[in-house]
C-alpha positions, 0 to 999 in steps of 0.5 A: 588917784581920784579918791582924794579929789572932791566933787568940785575938782572932779566936775571941773574935769567933767565940764571939759569933757562935756564941752568937747563932746558938744563940739564933736556932736556939732561937727558930726551932724554937719553932713546931715544938714537939712534933715531932722538929725541936723536940726535936733543934733545942732540944738542939743549940742548948743544947749549942752555947750552953753550949759557947760559954759555956765557950769564952768563959771559957777564951778570956778566961783565955787572953787575960788570961794572954797580955797580962798586961803589956799589959792596958790596951791589950788590954782591949777584946779581953778584954771582947769575948771575955768577953761571952757568959760575962758574959751568962750570969753576969748572967742567973744573978744576976737 
Protein backbone atom coordinates (compact mmCIF):
# COMPACT_ATOMS: atom_id res chain seq x y z
CA UNK A 1 0.00 0.00 0.00
CA UNK A 2 2.78 2.46 0.86
CA UNK A 3 4.98 1.47 -2.10
CA UNK A 4 3.56 4.15 -4.40
CA UNK A 5 3.88 6.96 -1.84
CA UNK A 6 6.92 9.23 -2.07
CA UNK A 7 9.09 10.28 0.87
CA UNK A 8 7.34 13.62 1.51
CA UNK A 9 4.03 11.87 2.01
CA UNK A 10 5.57 9.17 4.19
CA UNK A 11 7.28 11.78 6.33
CA UNK A 12 3.92 13.50 6.86
CA UNK A 13 2.67 10.35 8.56
CA UNK A 14 5.93 9.96 10.48
CA UNK A 15 5.77 13.55 11.75
CA UNK A 16 2.39 12.94 13.36
CA UNK A 17 3.74 9.83 15.07
CA UNK A 18 6.77 11.72 16.36
CA UNK A 19 4.61 14.53 17.77
CA UNK A 20 2.32 12.07 19.51
CA UNK A 21 5.25 10.14 20.97
CA UNK A 22 6.80 13.38 22.27
CA UNK A 23 3.51 14.28 23.96
CA UNK A 24 3.30 10.78 25.45
CA UNK A 25 6.86 11.09 26.76
CA UNK A 26 6.05 14.45 28.35
CA UNK A 27 3.11 12.97 30.24
CA UNK A 28 4.86 9.73 31.16
CA UNK A 29 7.71 11.51 32.99
CA UNK A 30 5.33 13.60 35.12
CA UNK A 31 5.36 11.14 38.07
CA UNK A 32 9.15 11.53 38.29
CA UNK A 33 9.01 15.27 38.89
CA UNK A 34 12.11 16.49 40.74
CA UNK A 35 14.40 13.74 39.48
CA UNK A 36 16.86 13.52 36.62
CA UNK A 37 14.35 11.40 34.66
CA UNK A 38 11.88 14.27 34.61
CA UNK A 39 14.55 16.84 33.85
CA UNK A 40 16.00 15.07 30.83
CA UNK A 41 12.76 13.45 29.69
CA UNK A 42 10.96 16.77 29.65
CA UNK A 43 13.82 18.45 27.79
CA UNK A 44 13.99 15.65 25.20
CA UNK A 45 10.23 15.70 24.65
CA UNK A 46 10.24 19.47 24.10
CA UNK A 47 13.12 19.22 21.63
CA UNK A 48 11.50 16.37 19.71
CA UNK A 49 8.07 18.04 19.68
CA UNK A 50 9.26 21.41 18.38
CA UNK A 51 11.57 19.75 15.88
CA UNK A 52 8.59 17.82 14.53
CA UNK A 53 6.57 21.04 14.34
CA UNK A 54 9.37 22.67 12.34
CA UNK A 55 9.66 19.65 10.04
CA UNK A 56 5.87 19.69 9.59
CA UNK A 57 6.09 23.26 8.34
CA UNK A 58 8.96 22.45 5.97
CA UNK A 59 7.30 19.26 4.69
CA UNK A 60 4.03 21.09 4.04
CA UNK A 61 5.85 23.72 2.00
CA UNK A 62 7.65 20.97 0.07
CA UNK A 63 4.37 19.23 -0.69
CA UNK A 64 2.70 22.45 -1.82
CA UNK A 65 5.60 23.35 -4.08
CA UNK A 66 5.78 19.85 -5.51
CA UNK A 67 2.07 19.57 -6.30
CA UNK A 68 1.24 23.13 -7.42
CA UNK A 69 -0.60 21.99 -10.52
CA UNK A 70 -2.32 19.05 -8.83
CA UNK A 71 -3.20 20.72 -5.53
CA UNK A 72 -6.82 19.55 -5.24
CA UNK A 73 -6.03 15.85 -5.49
CA UNK A 74 -3.13 16.08 -3.03
CA UNK A 75 -4.96 18.21 -0.47
CA UNK A 76 -5.38 15.36 2.02
CA UNK A 77 -1.62 14.74 2.10
CA UNK A 78 -0.89 18.43 2.51
CA UNK A 79 -3.39 18.70 5.36
CA UNK A 80 -2.04 15.52 6.97
CA UNK A 81 1.47 16.93 6.89
CA UNK A 82 0.28 20.27 8.31
CA UNK A 83 -1.64 18.83 11.29
CA UNK A 84 1.18 19.32 13.88
CA UNK A 85 1.94 22.81 12.58
CA UNK A 86 -1.75 23.72 12.62
CA UNK A 87 -2.10 22.26 16.13
CA UNK A 88 0.58 24.52 17.57
CA UNK A 89 -0.75 27.49 15.58
CA UNK A 90 -4.27 27.05 16.92
CA UNK A 91 -2.99 26.55 20.47
CA UNK A 92 -0.98 29.78 20.25
CA UNK A 93 -4.11 31.69 19.20
CA UNK A 94 -6.19 30.52 22.12
